[in-house]
PyMOL Python script that loads the backbone (N, CA, C, O; Angstrom):
from pymol import cmd

cmd.read_pdbstr("""\
ATOM      1  N   MET A   1       1.031  -1.116   0.027  1.00  0.00           N
ATOM      2  CA  MET A   1      -0.076   0.047  -0.007  1.00  0.00           C
ATOM      3  C   MET A   1       1.130   0.778   0.247  1.00  0.00           C
ATOM      4  O   MET A   1       2.002   0.556   1.087  1.00  0.00           O
ATOM      5  N   ARG A   2       0.983   2.261  -1.153  1.00  0.00           N
ATOM      6  CA  ARG A   2       1.099   3.396  -0.504  1.00  0.00           C
ATOM      7  C   ARG A   2       0.833   4.440  -0.324  1.00  0.00           C
ATOM      8  O   ARG A   2       0.558   4.933  -1.418  1.00  0.00           O
ATOM      9  N   VAL A   3       0.697   5.403   0.722  1.00  0.00           N
ATOM     10  CA  VAL A   3       0.353   6.699   1.401  1.00  0.00           C
ATOM     11  C   VAL A   3       1.276   8.102   0.954  1.00  0.00           C
ATOM     12  O   VAL A   3       2.383   8.359   1.425  1.00  0.00           O
ATOM     13  N   GLU A   4       0.792   8.656   0.276  1.00  0.00           N
ATOM     14  CA  GLU A   4       1.183  10.078  -0.487  1.00  0.00           C
ATOM     15  C   GLU A   4       0.168  10.818   1.072  1.00  0.00           C
ATOM     16  O   GLU A   4      -0.970  10.517   1.432  1.00  0.00           O
ATOM     17  N   ILE A   5       1.105  11.790   1.664  1.00  0.00           N
ATOM     18  CA  ILE A   5       0.392  13.401   2.231  1.00  0.00           C
ATOM     19  C   ILE A   5       0.716  14.734   1.563  1.00  0.00           C
ATOM     20  O   ILE A   5       1.870  15.100   1.338  1.00  0.00           O
ATOM     21  N   THR A   6       0.168  15.086   1.411  1.00  0.00           N
ATOM     22  CA  THR A   6       0.653  16.812   0.861  1.00  0.00           C
ATOM     23  C   THR A   6       0.354  17.464   2.270  1.00  0.00           C
ATOM     24  O   THR A   6      -0.420  16.892   3.038  1.00  0.00           O
ATOM     25  N   VAL A   7       0.803  18.348   2.525  1.00  0.00           N
ATOM     26  CA  VAL A   7       1.511  19.106   3.608  1.00  0.00           C
ATOM     27  C   VAL A   7       1.194  20.860   2.691  1.00  0.00           C
ATOM     28  O   VAL A   7       1.682  20.986   1.568  1.00  0.00           O
ATOM     29  N   SER A   8       0.581  21.755   3.155  1.00  0.00           N
ATOM     30  CA  SER A   8      -0.031  22.745   2.525  1.00  0.00           C
ATOM     31  C   SER A   8       1.211  23.562   3.088  1.00  0.00           C
ATOM     32  O   SER A   8       1.540  23.756   4.258  1.00  0.00           O
ATOM     33  N   ASN A   9       1.842  24.010   1.820  1.00  0.00           N
ATOM     34  CA  ASN A   9       3.420  25.239   2.186  1.00  0.00           C
ATOM     35  C   ASN A   9       2.907  26.523   2.236  1.00  0.00           C
ATOM     36  O   ASN A   9       3.653  27.485   2.055  1.00  0.00           O
ATOM     37  N   THR A  10       1.456  26.688   2.510  1.00  0.00           N
ATOM     38  CA  THR A  10       1.637  28.183   2.926  1.00  0.00           C
ATOM     39  C   THR A  10       2.063  27.924   4.183  1.00  0.00           C
ATOM     40  O   THR A  10       3.203  28.385   4.224  1.00  0.00           O
ATOM     41  N   ARG A  11       1.828  27.510   5.097  1.00  0.00           N
ATOM     42  CA  ARG A  11       2.432  27.651   6.407  1.00  0.00           C
ATOM     43  C   ARG A  11       3.319  26.743   6.924  1.00  0.00           C
ATOM     44  O   ARG A  11       2.814  26.058   7.814  1.00  0.00           O
ATOM     45  N   PRO A  12       4.659  26.458   6.636  1.00  0.00           N
ATOM     46  CA  PRO A  12       5.546  25.792   6.697  1.00  0.00           C
ATOM     47  C   PRO A  12       6.000  25.401   8.362  1.00  0.00           C
ATOM     48  O   PRO A  12       6.152  26.178   9.305  1.00  0.00           O
ATOM     49  N   LEU A  13       6.149  23.873   8.320  1.00  0.00           N
ATOM     50  CA  LEU A  13       6.540  23.226   9.492  1.00  0.00           C
ATOM     51  C   LEU A  13       7.751  23.655   9.616  1.00  0.00           C
ATOM     52  O   LEU A  13       8.295  24.299   8.719  1.00  0.00           O
ATOM     53  N   PRO A  14       8.632  23.201  11.320  1.00  0.00           N
ATOM     54  CA  PRO A  14       9.677  23.123  11.745  1.00  0.00           C
ATOM     55  C   PRO A  14      10.718  22.992  11.394  1.00  0.00           C
ATOM     56  O   PRO A  14      10.423  22.203  12.292  1.00  0.00           O
ATOM     57  N   ALA A  15      11.643  22.916  11.042  1.00  0.00           N
ATOM     58  CA  ALA A  15      12.819  22.203  10.675  1.00  0.00           C
ATOM     59  C   ALA A  15      12.804  20.460  11.274  1.00  0.00           C
ATOM     60  O   ALA A  15      12.940  20.124  12.450  1.00  0.00           O
ATOM     61  N   GLY A  16      12.601  19.543  10.090  1.00  0.00           N
ATOM     62  CA  GLY A  16      12.992  18.307  10.656  1.00  0.00           C
ATOM     63  C   GLY A  16      11.347  17.754  10.292  1.00  0.00           C
ATOM     64  O   GLY A  16      11.232  16.557  10.031  1.00  0.00           O
ATOM     65  N   ALA A  17      10.241  18.524  10.281  1.00  0.00           N
ATOM     66  CA  ALA A  17       8.938  18.157  11.114  1.00  0.00           C
ATOM     67  C   ALA A  17       8.451  17.782  10.030  1.00  0.00           C
ATOM     68  O   ALA A  17       7.229  17.897   9.932  1.00  0.00           O
ATOM     69  N   ILE A  18       9.220  17.206   8.840  1.00  0.00           N
ATOM     70  CA  ILE A  18       8.296  16.106   7.509  1.00  0.00           C
ATOM     71  C   ILE A  18       9.009  14.823   7.423  1.00  0.00           C
ATOM     72  O   ILE A  18       8.628  13.881   6.729  1.00  0.00           O
ATOM     73  N   GLU A  19      10.021  14.830   8.132  1.00  0.00           N
ATOM     74  CA  GLU A  19      11.002  13.585   8.221  1.00  0.00           C
ATOM     75  C   GLU A  19      10.460  12.528   9.261  1.00  0.00           C
ATOM     76  O   GLU A  19      10.374  11.300   9.268  1.00  0.00           O
ATOM     77  N   ALA A  20      10.139  13.529  10.122  1.00  0.00           N
ATOM     78  CA  ALA A  20       9.982  13.043  11.543  1.00  0.00           C
ATOM     79  C   ALA A  20       8.392  12.348  11.423  1.00  0.00           C
ATOM     80  O   ALA A  20       8.054  11.180  11.618  1.00  0.00           O
ATOM     81  N   LEU A  21       7.511  13.621  10.997  1.00  0.00           N
ATOM     82  CA  LEU A  21       5.968  12.963  10.721  1.00  0.00           C
ATOM     83  C   LEU A  21       5.991  11.673   9.444  1.00  0.00           C
ATOM     84  O   LEU A  21       5.075  10.855   9.352  1.00  0.00           O
ATOM     85  N   SER A  22       6.906  11.681   8.745  1.00  0.00           N
ATOM     86  CA  SER A  22       6.292  10.023   8.008  1.00  0.00           C
ATOM     87  C   SER A  22       7.610   9.156   8.477  1.00  0.00           C
ATOM     88  O   SER A  22       7.984   8.339   7.635  1.00  0.00           O
ATOM     89  N   ASP A  23       8.249   9.205   9.504  1.00  0.00           N
ATOM     90  CA  ASP A  23       8.483   7.940  10.230  1.00  0.00           C
ATOM     91  C   ASP A  23       7.848   8.187  11.087  1.00  0.00           C
ATOM     92  O   ASP A  23       8.276   7.281  11.802  1.00  0.00           O
ATOM     93  N   GLU A  24       7.046   8.730  11.769  1.00  0.00           N
ATOM     94  CA  GLU A  24       5.952   8.180  12.580  1.00  0.00           C
ATOM     95  C   GLU A  24       4.566   7.644  12.440  1.00  0.00           C
ATOM     96  O   GLU A  24       3.933   6.930  13.218  1.00  0.00           O
ATOM     97  N   LEU A  25       4.151   8.258  11.008  1.00  0.00           N
ATOM     98  CA  LEU A  25       3.134   7.868  10.313  1.00  0.00           C
ATOM     99  C   LEU A  25       3.653   5.868   9.774  1.00  0.00           C
ATOM    100  O   LEU A  25       3.182   4.736   9.886  1.00  0.00           O
ATOM    101  N   SER A  26       4.536   6.365   9.356  1.00  0.00           N
ATOM    102  CA  SER A  26       5.036   4.637   8.652  1.00  0.00           C
ATOM    103  C   SER A  26       4.865   3.481   9.633  1.00  0.00           C
ATOM    104  O   SER A  26       4.217   2.457   9.416  1.00  0.00           O
ATOM    105  N   ARG A  27       5.673   3.852  10.968  1.00  0.00           N
ATOM    106  CA  ARG A  27       5.669   3.390  12.486  1.00  0.00           C
ATOM    107  C   ARG A  27       3.538   2.391  12.604  1.00  0.00           C
ATOM    108  O   ARG A  27       2.946   1.320  12.467  1.00  0.00           O
ATOM    109  N   ARG A  28       3.335   4.060  12.993  1.00  0.00           N
ATOM    110  CA  ARG A  28       1.941   3.617  13.256  1.00  0.00           C
ATOM    111  C   ARG A  28       1.323   2.742  12.082  1.00  0.00           C
ATOM    112  O   ARG A  28       0.780   1.725  12.516  1.00  0.00           O
ATOM    113  N   ILE A  29       1.262   2.914  10.438  1.00  0.00           N
ATOM    114  CA  ILE A  29       0.806   2.498   9.605  1.00  0.00           C
ATOM    115  C   ILE A  29       1.076   0.964   9.595  1.00  0.00           C
ATOM    116  O   ILE A  29       0.174   0.189   9.278  1.00  0.00           O
ATOM    117  N   ASP A  30       2.263   0.546   9.926  1.00  0.00           N
ATOM    118  CA  ASP A  30       2.976  -0.697  10.031  1.00  0.00           C
ATOM    119  C   ASP A  30       2.457  -1.521  10.854  1.00  0.00           C
ATOM    120  O   ASP A  30       2.265  -2.731  10.731  1.00  0.00           O
ATOM    121  N   GLU A  31       2.218  -0.768  11.769  1.00  0.00           N
ATOM    122  CA  GLU A  31       1.539  -1.665  13.190  1.00  0.00           C
ATOM    123  C   GLU A  31       0.476  -2.294  13.163  1.00  0.00           C
ATOM    124  O   GLU A  31       0.296  -3.406  13.659  1.00  0.00           O
ATOM    125  N   GLN A  32      -0.754  -1.267  12.256  1.00  0.00           N
ATOM    126  CA  GLN A  32      -2.119  -1.502  11.763  1.00  0.00           C
ATOM    127  C   GLN A  32      -2.410  -2.291  11.022  1.00  0.00           C
ATOM    128  O   GLN A  32      -3.293  -3.132  11.194  1.00  0.00           O
ATOM    129  N   PHE A  33      -1.284  -2.082   9.456  1.00  0.00           N
ATOM    130  CA  PHE A  33      -1.558  -3.044   8.575  1.00  0.00           C
ATOM    131  C   PHE A  33      -0.231  -3.709   8.929  1.00  0.00           C
ATOM    132  O   PHE A  33       0.714  -3.023   8.541  1.00  0.00           O
ATOM    133  N   PRO A  34       0.181  -4.992   9.633  1.00  0.00           N
ATOM    134  CA  PRO A  34       1.570  -5.609   9.340  1.00  0.00           C
ATOM    135  C   PRO A  34       1.703  -6.586   8.115  1.00  0.00           C
ATOM    136  O   PRO A  34       2.708  -7.196   7.750  1.00  0.00           O
ATOM    137  N   ASP A  35       0.695  -6.584   7.681  1.00  0.00           N
ATOM    138  CA  ASP A  35       1.249  -8.033   6.160  1.00  0.00           C
ATOM    139  C   ASP A  35       0.885  -7.205   5.302  1.00  0.00           C
ATOM    140  O   ASP A  35      -0.060  -7.724   4.709  1.00  0.00           O
ATOM    141  N   SER A  36       1.184  -5.775   4.713  1.00  0.00           N
ATOM    142  CA  SER A  36       1.269  -5.645   3.615  1.00  0.00           C
ATOM    143  C   SER A  36       2.609  -4.628   3.814  1.00  0.00           C
ATOM    144  O   SER A  36       2.936  -4.106   4.880  1.00  0.00           O
ATOM    145  N   THR A  37       3.190  -4.506   2.722  1.00  0.00           N
ATOM    146  CA  THR A  37       4.267  -3.340   1.936  1.00  0.00           C
ATOM    147  C   THR A  37       4.042  -2.231   2.585  1.00  0.00           C
ATOM    148  O   THR A  37       3.363  -1.848   1.632  1.00  0.00           O
ATOM    149  N   ASN A  38       3.974  -1.340   3.328  1.00  0.00           N
ATOM    150  CA  ASN A  38       4.064  -0.078   2.931  1.00  0.00           C
ATOM    151  C   ASN A  38       4.893   1.057   2.969  1.00  0.00           C
ATOM    152  O   ASN A  38       5.928   0.983   3.631  1.00  0.00           O
ATOM    153  N   GLN A  39       4.678   1.863   2.505  1.00  0.00           N
ATOM    154  CA  GLN A  39       5.162   3.169   1.795  1.00  0.00           C
ATOM    155  C   GLN A  39       4.340   4.355   2.158  1.00  0.00           C
ATOM    156  O   GLN A  39       3.169   4.625   1.892  1.00  0.00           O
ATOM    157  N   VAL A  40       5.597   5.235   3.089  1.00  0.00           N
ATOM    158  CA  VAL A  40       4.637   6.481   3.194  1.00  0.00           C
ATOM    159  C   VAL A  40       5.562   7.638   2.915  1.00  0.00           C
ATOM    160  O   VAL A  40       6.671   7.726   3.442  1.00  0.00           O
ATOM    161  N   LYS A  41       4.908   8.817   1.790  1.00  0.00           N
ATOM    162  CA  LYS A  41       5.117   9.776   1.936  1.00  0.00           C
ATOM    163  C   LYS A  41       4.593  10.986   2.418  1.00  0.00           C
ATOM    164  O   LYS A  41       3.374  11.143   2.481  1.00  0.00           O
ATOM    165  N   VAL A  42       5.328  11.796   2.740  1.00  0.00           N
ATOM    166  CA  VAL A  42       4.956  13.257   3.201  1.00  0.00           C
ATOM    167  C   VAL A  42       5.702  14.060   2.503  1.00  0.00           C
ATOM    168  O   VAL A  42       6.922  13.898   2.477  1.00  0.00           O
ATOM    169  N   ARG A  43       4.978  15.243   1.696  1.00  0.00           N
ATOM    170  CA  ARG A  43       5.831  16.099   1.137  1.00  0.00           C
ATOM    171  C   ARG A  43       5.016  18.008   1.091  1.00  0.00           C
ATOM    172  O   ARG A  43       3.808  18.225   0.990  1.00  0.00           O
ATOM    173  N   TYR A  44       5.656  18.637   1.153  1.00  0.00           N
ATOM    174  CA  TYR A  44       4.784  20.246   0.936  1.00  0.00           C
ATOM    175  C   TYR A  44       4.520  20.063  -0.906  1.00  0.00           C
ATOM    176  O   TYR A  44       5.184  19.636  -1.851  1.00  0.00           O
ATOM    177  N   ALA A  45       2.727  20.851  -0.639  1.00  0.00           N
ATOM    178  CA  ALA A  45       2.115  20.927  -2.048  1.00  0.00           C
ATOM    179  C   ALA A  45       1.133  22.269  -1.754  1.00  0.00           C
ATOM    180  O   ALA A  45       1.334  22.981  -0.770  1.00  0.00           O
ATOM    181  N   SER A  46       0.264  22.481  -2.527  1.00  0.00           N
ATOM    182  CA  SER A  46      -0.463  23.431  -2.658  1.00  0.00           C
ATOM    183  C   SER A  46      -1.485  23.480  -1.565  1.00  0.00           C
ATOM    184  O   SER A  46      -1.859  24.590  -1.187  1.00  0.00           O
ATOM    185  N   ALA A  47      -1.996  22.361  -0.999  1.00  0.00           N
ATOM    186  CA  ALA A  47      -3.036  22.004  -0.192  1.00  0.00           C
ATOM    187  C   ALA A  47      -2.918  20.805   0.462  1.00  0.00           C
ATOM    188  O   ALA A  47      -2.327  19.951  -0.198  1.00  0.00           O
ATOM    189  N   ASN A  48      -3.335  20.430   1.675  1.00  0.00           N
ATOM    190  CA  ASN A  48      -3.180  19.477   2.512  1.00  0.00           C
ATOM    191  C   ASN A  48      -3.873  18.305   1.673  1.00  0.00           C
ATOM    192  O   ASN A  48      -4.926  18.686   1.162  1.00  0.00           O
ATOM    193  N   ASN A  49      -3.559  17.032   1.415  1.00  0.00           N
ATOM    194  CA  ASN A  49      -4.496  16.088   0.850  1.00  0.00           C
ATOM    195  C   ASN A  49      -3.954  14.574   1.204  1.00  0.00           C
ATOM    196  O   ASN A  49      -2.724  14.555   1.267  1.00  0.00           O
ATOM    197  N   LEU A  50      -4.440  13.583   1.395  1.00  0.00           N
ATOM    198  CA  LEU A  50      -4.161  12.380   1.835  1.00  0.00           C
ATOM    199  C   LEU A  50      -4.834  11.217   0.523  1.00  0.00           C
ATOM    200  O   LEU A  50      -6.005  10.991   0.217  1.00  0.00           O
ATOM    201  N   SER A  51      -3.382  10.583  -0.102  1.00  0.00           N
ATOM    202  CA  SER A  51      -3.734   9.900  -1.273  1.00  0.00           C
ATOM    203  C   SER A  51      -3.775   8.246  -0.517  1.00  0.00           C
ATOM    204  O   SER A  51      -2.765   8.199   0.185  1.00  0.00           O
ATOM    205  N   VAL A  52      -4.402   7.158  -0.423  1.00  0.00           N
ATOM    206  CA  VAL A  52      -4.292   5.664  -0.177  1.00  0.00           C
ATOM    207  C   VAL A  52      -4.320   5.104  -1.723  1.00  0.00           C
ATOM    208  O   VAL A  52      -5.070   5.342  -2.670  1.00  0.00           O
ATOM    209  N   LEU A  53      -3.146   4.233  -1.557  1.00  0.00           N
ATOM    210  CA  LEU A  53      -3.258   3.754  -3.339  1.00  0.00           C
ATOM    211  C   LEU A  53      -2.667   2.021  -2.835  1.00  0.00           C
ATOM    212  O   LEU A  53      -1.616   1.511  -2.445  1.00  0.00           O
ATOM    213  N   GLY A  54      -3.840   1.662  -3.087  1.00  0.00           N
ATOM    214  CA  GLY A  54      -3.421   0.109  -2.696  1.00  0.00           C
ATOM    215  C   GLY A  54      -4.506  -0.800  -1.639  1.00  0.00           C
ATOM    216  O   GLY A  54      -4.378  -1.938  -1.187  1.00  0.00           O
ATOM    217  N   GLY A  55      -5.600   0.208  -1.466  1.00  0.00           N
ATOM    218  CA  GLY A  55      -6.733   0.418  -0.071  1.00  0.00           C
ATOM    219  C   GLY A  55      -7.959   0.441  -0.642  1.00  0.00           C
ATOM    220  O   GLY A  55      -8.008   0.840  -1.805  1.00  0.00           O
ATOM    221  N   GLY A  56      -9.140   0.050  -0.012  1.00  0.00           N
ATOM    222  CA  GLY A  56     -10.412   0.466  -0.298  1.00  0.00           C
ATOM    223  C   GLY A  56     -10.478   1.991   0.361  1.00  0.00           C
ATOM    224  O   GLY A  56      -9.608   2.780   0.730  1.00  0.00           O
ATOM    225  N   LYS A  57     -11.786   2.021   0.332  1.00  0.00           N
ATOM    226  CA  LYS A  57     -12.342   3.040   1.114  1.00  0.00           C
ATOM    227  C   LYS A  57     -12.536   2.770   3.009  1.00  0.00           C
ATOM    228  O   LYS A  57     -13.037   3.651   3.708  1.00  0.00           O
ATOM    229  N   GLU A  58     -12.234   1.943   3.370  1.00  0.00           N
ATOM    230  CA  GLU A  58     -12.533   1.537   4.553  1.00  0.00           C
ATOM    231  C   GLU A  58     -10.923   1.812   4.908  1.00  0.00           C
ATOM    232  O   GLU A  58     -10.686   2.740   5.681  1.00  0.00           O
ATOM    233  N   THR A  59     -10.009   1.175   4.465  1.00  0.00           N
ATOM    234  CA  THR A  59      -8.398   1.223   4.456  1.00  0.00           C
ATOM    235  C   THR A  59      -8.156   2.872   4.723  1.00  0.00           C
ATOM    236  O   THR A  59      -7.436   3.349   5.600  1.00  0.00           O
ATOM    237  N   ARG A  60      -8.760   3.430   3.972  1.00  0.00           N
ATOM    238  CA  ARG A  60      -8.508   5.038   3.419  1.00  0.00           C
ATOM    239  C   ARG A  60      -8.751   6.224   4.128  1.00  0.00           C
ATOM    240  O   ARG A  60      -8.219   7.332   4.065  1.00  0.00           O
ATOM    241  N   ASP A  61     -10.321   5.442   5.315  1.00  0.00           N
ATOM    242  CA  ASP A  61     -10.698   5.988   6.481  1.00  0.00           C
ATOM    243  C   ASP A  61      -9.993   5.325   7.788  1.00  0.00           C
ATOM    244  O   ASP A  61     -10.206   5.815   8.897  1.00  0.00           O
ATOM    245  N   GLN A  62      -9.358   4.476   7.665  1.00  0.00           N
ATOM    246  CA  GLN A  62      -8.252   3.883   8.616  1.00  0.00           C
ATOM    247  C   GLN A  62      -7.336   4.638   8.456  1.00  0.00           C
ATOM    248  O   GLN A  62      -6.848   4.841   9.568  1.00  0.00           O
ATOM    249  N   ILE A  63      -6.699   5.294   7.546  1.00  0.00           N
ATOM    250  CA  ILE A  63      -5.045   5.603   7.224  1.00  0.00           C
ATOM    251  C   ILE A  63      -5.248   7.197   8.028  1.00  0.00           C
ATOM    252  O   ILE A  63      -4.635   7.799   8.909  1.00  0.00           O
ATOM    253  N   SER A  64      -6.645   7.514   7.052  1.00  0.00           N
ATOM    254  CA  SER A  64      -7.419   8.844   7.971  1.00  0.00           C
ATOM    255  C   SER A  64      -7.272   9.228   9.322  1.00  0.00           C
ATOM    256  O   SER A  64      -6.823  10.247   9.846  1.00  0.00           O
ATOM    257  N   GLU A  65      -7.871   7.923   9.877  1.00  0.00           N
ATOM    258  CA  GLU A  65      -7.859   8.595  11.841  1.00  0.00           C
ATOM    259  C   GLU A  65      -6.522   8.405  12.125  1.00  0.00           C
ATOM    260  O   GLU A  65      -6.105   9.316  12.839  1.00  0.00           O
ATOM    261  N   ILE A  66      -5.465   7.363  11.776  1.00  0.00           N
ATOM    262  CA  ILE A  66      -4.206   7.399  12.000  1.00  0.00           C
ATOM    263  C   ILE A  66      -3.521   8.679  11.936  1.00  0.00           C
ATOM    264  O   ILE A  66      -3.150   9.299  12.933  1.00  0.00           O
ATOM    265  N   LEU A  67      -3.372   9.039  10.790  1.00  0.00           N
ATOM    266  CA  LEU A  67      -3.418  10.313  10.193  1.00  0.00           C
ATOM    267  C   LEU A  67      -3.234  11.628  11.420  1.00  0.00           C
ATOM    268  O   LEU A  67      -2.282  12.343  11.730  1.00  0.00           O
ATOM    269  N   GLN A  68      -4.706  11.513  11.921  1.00  0.00           N
ATOM    270  CA  GLN A  68      -5.513  12.567  12.896  1.00  0.00           C
ATOM    271  C   GLN A  68      -4.833  12.403  14.276  1.00  0.00           C
ATOM    272  O   GLN A  68      -4.643  13.249  15.150  1.00  0.00           O
ATOM    273  N   GLN A  69      -4.535  11.169  14.243  1.00  0.00           N
ATOM    274  CA  GLN A  69      -3.933  10.837  15.592  1.00  0.00           C
ATOM    275  C   GLN A  69      -2.934  11.049  15.770  1.00  0.00           C
ATOM    276  O   GLN A  69      -2.541  11.211  16.925  1.00  0.00           O
ATOM    277  N   THR A  70      -1.838  11.165  14.371  1.00  0.00           N
ATOM    278  CA  THR A  70      -0.102  11.187  15.047  1.00  0.00           C
ATOM    279  C   THR A  70      -0.723  12.789  14.883  1.00  0.00           C
ATOM    280  O   THR A  70      -1.202  13.290  15.900  1.00  0.00           O
ATOM    281  N   TRP A  71      -0.718  13.351  13.993  1.00  0.00           N
ATOM    282  CA  TRP A  71      -1.422  14.659  13.967  1.00  0.00           C
ATOM    283  C   TRP A  71      -1.388  15.361  15.685  1.00  0.00           C
ATOM    284  O   TRP A  71      -0.355  15.875  16.115  1.00  0.00           O
ATOM    285  N   GLU A  72      -2.063  15.316  16.127  1.00  0.00           N
ATOM    286  CA  GLU A  72      -2.904  15.724  17.025  1.00  0.00           C
ATOM    287  C   GLU A  72      -1.972  15.381  18.819  1.00  0.00           C
ATOM    288  O   GLU A  72      -2.189  15.832  19.944  1.00  0.00           O
ATOM    289  N   SER A  73      -0.949  14.400  18.285  1.00  0.00           N
ATOM    290  CA  SER A  73      -0.310  13.824  19.508  1.00  0.00           C
ATOM    291  C   SER A  73       1.160  14.141  19.195  1.00  0.00           C
ATOM    292  O   SER A  73       2.066  13.662  19.878  1.00  0.00           O
ATOM    293  N   ALA A  74       1.437  15.149  17.902  1.00  0.00           N
ATOM    294  CA  ALA A  74       2.757  15.382  17.682  1.00  0.00           C
ATOM    295  C   ALA A  74       3.795  15.880  18.808  1.00  0.00           C
ATOM    296  O   ALA A  74       5.008  15.707  18.693  1.00  0.00           O
ATOM    297  N   ASP A  75       3.026  16.696  20.216  1.00  0.00           N
ATOM    298  CA  ASP A  75       3.782  17.028  20.922  1.00  0.00           C
ATOM    299  C   ASP A  75       4.314  15.799  21.801  1.00  0.00           C
ATOM    300  O   ASP A  75       5.154  16.048  22.666  1.00  0.00           O
ATOM    301  N   ASP A  76       3.844  14.419  21.614  1.00  0.00           N
ATOM    302  CA  ASP A  76       4.775  13.604  22.334  1.00  0.00           C
ATOM    303  C   ASP A  76       5.510  12.648  21.284  1.00  0.00           C
ATOM    304  O   ASP A  76       5.681  11.501  21.697  1.00  0.00           O
ATOM    305  N   TRP A  77       6.029  12.962  19.835  1.00  0.00           N
ATOM    306  CA  TRP A  77       6.729  12.611  19.203  1.00  0.00           C
ATOM    307  C   TRP A  77       7.932  13.351  18.406  1.00  0.00           C
ATOM    308  O   TRP A  77       8.769  12.907  17.620  1.00  0.00           O
ATOM    309  N   PHE A  78       7.660  14.834  18.986  1.00  0.00           N
ATOM    310  CA  PHE A  78       8.368  15.057  18.067  1.00  0.00           C
ATOM    311  C   PHE A  78       9.050  16.372  18.286  1.00  0.00           C
ATOM    312  O   PHE A  78       8.325  17.310  18.617  1.00  0.00           O
ATOM    313  N   ASN A  79      10.136  16.549  18.173  1.00  0.00           N
ATOM    314  CA  ASN A  79      11.455  17.016  18.965  1.00  0.00           C
ATOM    315  C   ASN A  79      12.115  18.375  18.494  1.00  0.00           C
ATOM    316  O   ASN A  79      12.619  18.398  17.371  1.00  0.00           O
ATOM    317  N   THR A  80      12.139  19.457  19.250  1.00  0.00           N
ATOM    318  CA  THR A  80      12.152  20.153  18.517  1.00  0.00           C
ATOM    319  C   THR A  80      13.899  21.021  18.824  1.00  0.00           C
ATOM    320  O   THR A  80      14.503  21.998  18.381  1.00  0.00           O
ATOM    321  N   ASP A  81      14.131  19.913  19.858  1.00  0.00           N
ATOM    322  CA  ASP A  81      15.996  20.165  20.193  1.00  0.00           C
ATOM    323  C   ASP A  81      16.614  19.959  19.448  1.00  0.00           C
ATOM    324  O   ASP A  81      17.828  20.100  19.598  1.00  0.00           O
TER     325      ASP A  81
END
""", "prot")
cmd.dss("prot")
cmd.show_as("cartoon", "prot")
cmd.util.cbc("prot")
cmd.orient("prot")
């Protein structure tokens, strides 16, 4: 399964945030979908978007929920030090 997340470049994130978000999402998605080969790509673009290739609507909804939880818990896994 391939997951692509674009983050709006109108409000850039702190240095290292894109890589940290990609790593954390990869970890969480691998926990939820251990039987599939998962690729997660996070990048800047003109708008926020989530694309899930190789999964149905239910899978996309699960990935969307994981993304929401990951974003809301950024203070737990992203260090700016």
